[in-house]
C-alpha positions as CSV (number, residue, x, y, z in Angstrom):
1,M,1.2,-2.0,10.2
2,G,1.9,-4.3,13.2
3,S,-0.3,-7.0,14.4
4,V,-3.3,-7.5,16.8
5,S,-2.0,-10.4,18.8
6,G,1.2,-11.7,17.3
7,G,-0.5,-13.2,14.3
8,C,-3.1,-15.7,15.6
9,I,-6.1,-13.3,15.3
10,E,-4.9,-12.2,11.8
11,D,-4.8,-15.9,10.7
12,D,-8.4,-16.2,11.8
13,L,-9.5,-13.0,10.0
14,I,-7.9,-14.3,6.8
15,Y,-9.7,-17.6,7.2
16,R,-13.0,-15.9,7.9
17,T,-12.7,-13.6,4.9
18,Q,-11.5,-16.3,2.4
19,E,-13.2,-19.5,3.6
20,E,-16.4,-18.2,5.1
21,G,-17.0,-15.4,2.7
22,M,-17.4,-12.9,5.5
23,P,-18.4,-9.6,3.9
24,V,-15.4,-7.5,5.1
25,V,-14.5,-5.9,1.8
26,C,-17.7,-4.2,0.5
27,T,-19.3,-0.9,-0.1
28,G,-21.9,0.7,2.1
29,N,-22.1,1.2,5.8
30,L,-21.1,-2.3,7.1
31,R,-19.5,-2.7,10.5
32,V,-18.8,-6.1,12.0
33,L,-17.8,-6.6,15.6
34,L,-15.6,-9.6,16.4
35,R,-14.7,-10.8,19.9
36,Y,-11.8,-13.0,20.7
37,G,-11.0,-14.6,24.1
38,I,-14.5,-14.9,25.3
39,S,-13.6,-18.3,27.0
40,A,-10.4,-19.4,28.5
41,D,-10.0,-22.0,25.7
42,Q,-10.5,-19.3,23.0
43,A,-8.1,-17.0,24.8
44,H,-5.4,-19.7,24.7
45,R,-6.2,-20.6,21.1
46,F,-5.7,-17.0,19.9
47,G,-2.6,-16.4,22.1
48,L,-4.1,-14.1,24.7
49,P,-2.0,-15.2,27.7
50,C,-3.6,-12.7,30.1
51,G,-7.0,-14.3,29.4
52,G,-8.4,-11.0,28.3
53,T,-10.8,-10.2,25.5
54,V,-9.9,-8.4,22.2
55,E,-12.7,-6.8,20.3
56,L,-12.2,-5.8,16.6
57,V,-14.4,-3.7,14.4
58,L,-14.2,-4.4,10.7
59,E,-15.7,-1.7,8.6
60,S,-16.2,-1.2,4.9
61,V,-14.2,1.6,3.4
62,S,-16.3,4.5,2.3
63,A,-16.2,8.3,2.0
64,L,-17.0,8.4,5.8
65,S,-13.8,6.5,6.7
66,C,-11.5,9.6,6.5
67,L,-8.6,7.4,5.4
68,D,-6.9,10.1,3.2
69,E,-6.8,12.5,6.1
70,L,-5.6,9.7,8.5
71,L,-2.9,8.6,6.1
72,L,-1.7,12.3,5.8
73,A,-1.5,12.6,9.6
74,C,0.5,9.3,9.8
75,E,2.9,10.5,7.1
76,Q,3.3,13.8,9.0
77,R,3.9,11.7,12.2
78,R,1.0,13.5,14.0
79,S,-0.6,11.6,16.8
80,T,-4.2,11.2,15.7
81,E,-7.3,9.7,17.3
82,R,-9.9,8.2,15.0
83,I,-13.3,7.9,16.5
84,L,-15.8,5.6,14.8
85,D,-19.5,5.9,15.7
86,L,-20.6,2.2,15.5
87,N,-24.3,3.2,14.9
88,S,-23.9,5.7,12.1
89,G,-20.5,4.8,10.6
90,T,-19.3,8.4,10.8
91,V,-15.7,9.1,11.7
92,E,-14.1,12.0,13.5
93,L,-10.3,12.7,13.6
94,H,-8.9,14.6,16.5
95,P,-5.3,15.4,17.6
96,G,-4.1,12.4,19.7
97,Q,-2.8,12.6,23.3
98,R,0.9,12.5,23.8
99,D,0.5,9.4,26.1
100,G,-1.5,7.6,23.4
101,V,-4.5,7.0,25.8
102,T,-7.8,7.3,24.0
103,R,-10.1,9.9,25.5
104,H,-13.3,9.3,23.5
105,F,-15.6,6.3,23.4
106,M,-18.8,6.0,21.4
């Protein structure tokens, strides 16, 4: 639901998965880190007017993903923080903060 940057990054993700055959949808423990806005030219191309950088983690769906629990929390409108350990692929779900600011980084 929503978008990452108004659609420009989503267009690139679709291109990468369809044209380049990037293994986004797969089984196993795959995580891919993508960075957008590394240079000023790239920031402009992907609609990042502040010149910042966006990092996205693409992960394969597995039993470790906790998606059923996360979906239930969303349906119940509970603020929930999902923490992904990039090394192991394990996921933890915690009650989210009212201000929406993430408290955990791994």
